[in-house]
matplotlib code that plots the C-alpha trace (Angstrom):
import matplotlib.pyplot as plt

x = [-6.5, -7.0, -9.7, -7.9, -9.3, -8.2, -10.5, -9.8, -10.2, -13.3, -14.9, -14.6, -12.8, -10.2, -9.2, -5.2, -4.4, -5.4, -4.9, -2.0, -3.1, -0.2, 0.7, -2.3, -4.6, -8.2, -8.9, -5.5, -7.0, -10.2, -9.0, -6.5, -9.2, -11.7, -9.3, -8.7, -12.3, -12.7, -10.0, -11.5, -9.8, -11.8, -9.5, -8.3, -5.9, -5.7, -4.7, -5.2, -2.0, -2.6, -4.8, -7.2, -9.8, -12.3, -11.4, -11.6, -14.9, -16.3, -15.4, -16.8, -19.7, -20.5, -19.8, -22.6, -24.9, -24.8, -25.3, -21.4, -21.0, -22.8, -21.0, -20.6, -17.9, -15.7, -12.5, -11.4, -8.9, -8.0, -4.9, -4.4, -1.1, 0.2, 0.0, -3.9, -5.2, -9.5, -11.4, -13.9, -17.8, -17.9, -20.3, -17.1, -14.4, -15.1, -15.0, -11.5, -10.9, -9.7, -7.4, -3.6, -3.1, 0.5, 1.3, 4.6, 5.6, 1.9, -0.7, -1.4, -3.3, -5.6, -6.1, -6.8, -9.9, -10.7, -11.4, -12.7, -15.6, -16.2, -16.1, -19.2, -20.4, -20.6, -18.2, -15.3, -15.5, -12.1, -9.3, -5.3, -1.6, 0.7, 4.3, 4.1, 6.7, 6.3, 6.4, 4.2, 1.9, 1.7, 0.9, -2.3, -3.2, -3.3, -5.8, -7.9, -11.5, -11.4, -8.0, -5.5, -6.8, -4.1, -0.6, 0.5, 4.5, 6.9, 7.7, 9.8, 12.4, 14.8, 13.2, 11.2, 10.7, 10.2, 10.3, 7.6, 5.4, 5.7, 4.8, 1.5, 0.8, 1.0, -1.8, -4.3, -3.1, -3.0, -0.2, -0.3, 3.0, 3.3, 5.8, 5.8, 7.9, 10.9, 11.9, 14.5, 15.8, 16.6, 19.0, 21.6, 22.4, 22.0, 25.3, 26.4, 28.5, 26.9, 24.4, 21.9, 20.4, 16.6, 14.4, 12.3, 16.4, 17.7, 18.9, 17.0, 13.5, 14.4, 15.3, 11.8, 9.8, 11.5, 10.5, 6.7, 6.8, 5.1, 7.0, 9.2, 6.7, 4.1, 6.6, 7.7, 3.6, 3.2, 5.9, 4.5, 1.1, 1.8, 3.8, 0.1, 0.6, -1.7, -0.4, -1.5, 1.4, 0.9, 0.4, -1.4, -0.7, -3.1, -1.2, 1.0, -2.5, -3.5, -0.8, -0.2, -3.9, -3.1, -0.8, -3.2, -3.3, 0.6, 2.6, 6.1, 7.6, 9.2, 12.9, 11.5, 10.5, 13.5, 15.7, 13.1, 14.2, 17.6, 17.7, 16.3, 19.4, 21.1, 20.8, 17.5, 16.6, 13.4, 11.6, 10.3, 12.3, 9.6, 12.2, 13.8, 11.0, 8.5, 10.6, 12.1, 8.6, 5.7, 5.8, 8.7, 8.5, 10.9, 10.0, 11.1, 13.8, 10.7, 7.8, 10.3, 11.7, 8.6, 10.2, 10.9, 14.3, 14.3, 14.9, 17.9]
y = [-21.2, -18.9, -16.5, -13.1, -11.6, -11.2, -11.3, -7.8, -7.9, -6.1, -8.8, -6.7, -8.6, -6.3, -7.7, -8.7, -6.7, -3.4, -0.2, 2.2, 6.1, 7.9, 10.8, 10.1, 13.1, 14.0, 12.6, 10.1, 9.3, 8.5, 6.8, 4.2, 3.6, 2.8, 0.5, -1.2, -2.0, -3.1, -5.9, -6.5, -4.6, -3.8, -2.2, 1.7, 3.3, 7.0, 9.6, 13.4, 14.4, 12.3, 14.8, 12.7, 11.5, 13.9, 12.0, 8.3, 9.3, 10.7, 7.7, 5.3, 7.0, 6.6, 2.9, 3.1, 4.8, 2.9, -0.2, -1.8, -1.9, -1.7, 0.5, -2.7, -4.4, -1.9, -1.5, 2.0, 3.6, 6.4, 8.1, 11.2, 13.0, 9.2, 8.2, 6.9, 4.9, 4.7, 2.2, 5.0, 4.9, 7.0, 9.3, 10.9, 10.9, 13.7, 15.8, 16.6, 18.0, 21.8, 21.8, 20.8, 18.0, 17.7, 14.2, 14.2, 15.0, 15.0, 13.0, 10.0, 8.4, 11.4, 11.8, 7.9, 8.3, 11.8, 9.0, 6.5, 8.9, 9.0, 4.9, 4.9, 8.0, 6.0, 8.1, 5.1, 1.4, 0.4, 2.1, 1.2, 2.6, 3.7, 4.1, 3.0, 0.8, -1.4, 0.5, 3.4, 0.6, -0.8, 3.1, 2.7, -0.8, -0.1, 2.4, 1.6, 1.0, 0.1, -1.3, -0.9, -3.8, -2.6, -1.3, -0.3, 0.1, 0.0, -3.9, -5.5, -7.8, -5.4, -4.5, -7.3, -5.7, -9.7, -8.4, -5.6, -8.2, -11.1, -8.4, -7.4, -10.4, -12.3, -9.6, -9.6, -6.5, -7.3, -5.5, -3.7, -3.2, 0.0, 0.5, -3.6, -3.3, -1.3, 1.8, 2.3, 5.2, 3.4, 1.0, 2.2, 1.3, 4.1, 3.7, 4.2, 1.4, -1.1, -0.6, -3.5, -3.8, -2.7, -5.3, -5.5, -6.5, -8.8, -11.8, -14.0, -12.2, -12.8, -16.3, -17.0, -14.8, -17.0, -20.3, -19.3, -17.4, -14.5, -11.0, -9.8, -7.7, -10.3, -12.2, -9.7, -9.2, -12.9, -13.0, -10.8, -12.4, -15.8, -14.0, -12.8, -9.6, -7.2, -5.4, -2.0, -1.4, 2.0, 2.3, 4.5, 2.1, -0.3, -2.9, -2.6, -2.6, -5.4, -7.7, -6.6, -8.1, -11.3, -12.9, -15.7, -18.4, -19.6, -20.3, -19.7, -23.2, -23.1, -23.1, -20.1, -18.4, -18.9, -17.4, -13.9, -14.4, -13.7, -10.4, -8.7, -6.5, -5.6, -1.5, -0.3, -0.3, 1.7, 4.0, 6.3, 8.2, 9.7, 11.7, 13.2, 13.5, 14.8, 17.2, 18.8, 18.7, 18.5, 19.7, 22.3, 21.2, 19.5, 15.5, 13.7, 10.5, 8.3, 9.4, 9.9, 6.3, 4.2, 1.6, -1.2, -1.2, -4.5, -5.1, -2.7]
z = [-6.4, -3.5, -2.3, -3.7, -0.2, 3.2, 5.4, 8.2, 12.3, 11.6, 9.3, 6.0, 3.0, 1.3, -2.4, -2.3, -5.1, -5.4, -8.1, -6.6, -7.7, -6.8, -9.8, -11.5, -11.8, -13.7, -17.2, -17.1, -13.2, -14.7, -17.8, -15.8, -13.2, -16.2, -17.4, -13.9, -13.0, -16.2, -15.8, -12.6, -9.9, -6.8, -4.6, -5.1, -3.1, -2.7, -0.5, 0.6, -0.9, -4.3, -5.3, -7.4, -4.8, -6.9, -10.2, -8.5, -7.2, -10.4, -12.0, -9.4, -9.2, -13.0, -12.6, -10.0, -11.4, -14.7, -12.8, -13.9, -10.0, -7.1, -3.6, -2.2, -4.8, -4.3, -1.4, -1.7, 1.1, 1.7, 3.9, 5.6, 5.4, 4.5, 8.5, 9.1, 6.6, 6.2, 4.4, 3.1, 2.6, -0.7, 0.4, 2.3, -0.9, -2.1, 1.2, 2.1, 5.2, 5.0, 7.6, 7.1, 9.9, 10.6, 12.1, 12.8, 16.8, 16.8, 19.3, 17.4, 19.9, 20.2, 16.3, 16.0, 19.0, 16.8, 13.7, 15.7, 15.9, 12.0, 12.2, 14.7, 12.7, 9.7, 7.6, 8.0, 7.7, 8.7, 10.2, 9.3, 9.5, 6.8, 7.9, 11.5, 12.8, 15.8, 18.8, 17.1, 16.5, 20.1, 21.0, 18.6, 19.9, 23.6, 23.4, 20.6, 20.6, 17.2, 16.4, 13.5, 10.7, 8.0, 8.0, 4.9, 3.9, 1.2, 0.5, -2.4, -3.0, -2.0, 0.9, 2.8, 6.3, 7.2, 11.1, 10.9, 8.4, 11.1, 13.8, 12.2, 11.3, 14.5, 15.5, 12.7, 11.3, 7.7, 5.0, 2.3, 0.2, -1.9, -4.2, -4.5, -7.9, -6.2, -8.4, -11.2, -9.9, -6.5, -6.9, -4.3, -0.9, 1.8, 2.9, -1.6, -1.5, -3.5, -6.8, -7.4, -10.6, -10.9, -9.1, -13.1, -14.1, -11.6, -13.1, -10.1, -11.1, -15.2, -14.4, -13.1, -15.4, -18.3, -16.1, -15.3, -18.4, -16.8, -16.5, -14.2, -12.6, -12.1, -10.2, -8.1, -7.1, -6.6, -4.3, -1.9, -2.6, -1.4, 1.9, 2.6, 1.6, -0.2, -3.2, -4.3, -7.7, -9.5, -13.2, -15.6, -18.4, -19.5, -20.7, -17.2, -15.1, -16.6, -15.7, -12.7, -12.4, -13.4, -10.7, -9.2, -11.9, -11.1, -8.4, -7.1, -5.3, -2.5, -4.5, -6.2, -3.2, -1.6, -4.3, -3.8, -0.2, -0.8, -2.6, 0.5, 1.4, 4.4, 3.9, 3.1, -0.2, -0.1, -2.9, -0.2, 2.6, 4.9, 6.9, 3.7, 1.4, 3.6, 5.6, 2.0, 0.0, 2.1, 5.8, 6.3, 9.5, 12.1, 12.2, 14.9, 14.5, 16.2, 14.0, 10.8, 11.3, 10.0, 9.7, 12.1, 14.2, 13.9, 10.0, 10.3]

ax = plt.figure().add_subplot(projection="3d")
ax.plot(x, y, z, "-o")
ax.set_aspect("equal")
plt.show()
């Protein structure tokens, strides 16, 4: 039906279905990754802040040492404080930087140039961005020797970010969606005036689920795949890990897609608010409006 990979502008190919690993730790993370690899996942998304890079590295090395996989079979990404994505050479996965890096109100161009040196040293294969808006992406593109290959942002049927997706795809930047299933606890628009059912319980999604004989989650993931958006749903439950991967054996019709496009909300329904979540829990620093406003202004 499809190749199940997207080619990045630097020639590397990235699987369209990856395993999100946020909130997975230690033995639970190792078991989840083992399950995912057995199912067929070949793309793993992690980050410095997730505190699970060692567990992921250990499990992958175990597979490599036993001859179950070759290093070139697996696409591993990590992030530096969620703003810069790096496609890693596995030799660096257990070598996490010791110094804290705060990227809000920071020289983004200078950091990008520093990361480019890591590409030239062979420690990073590809560079990308996460939670950047169009203006910030252009700042990097203007100075980049190695242009951004991907943008990772929150996207789901309630928060589709179509202008920003179009902006990236026109420039050859592959879009990666985290939070592609939304979240049950986030069903109220930011103005507090309307409450929606969780995406997995939305009547439109349930109707399509029945029509295609697929789970609601599979419908939502397939919706993004057909927009040429890579998905990295997270789960530690074997059944869900398996179901999230089985989304290439059916196609949503044009009418199906239109019905899902209509779920997009005029007010942001995002799960992660950088300006609020990171100010309170991680950075304890002042965050500029420009840096915290990671979604594209056009999508308001």
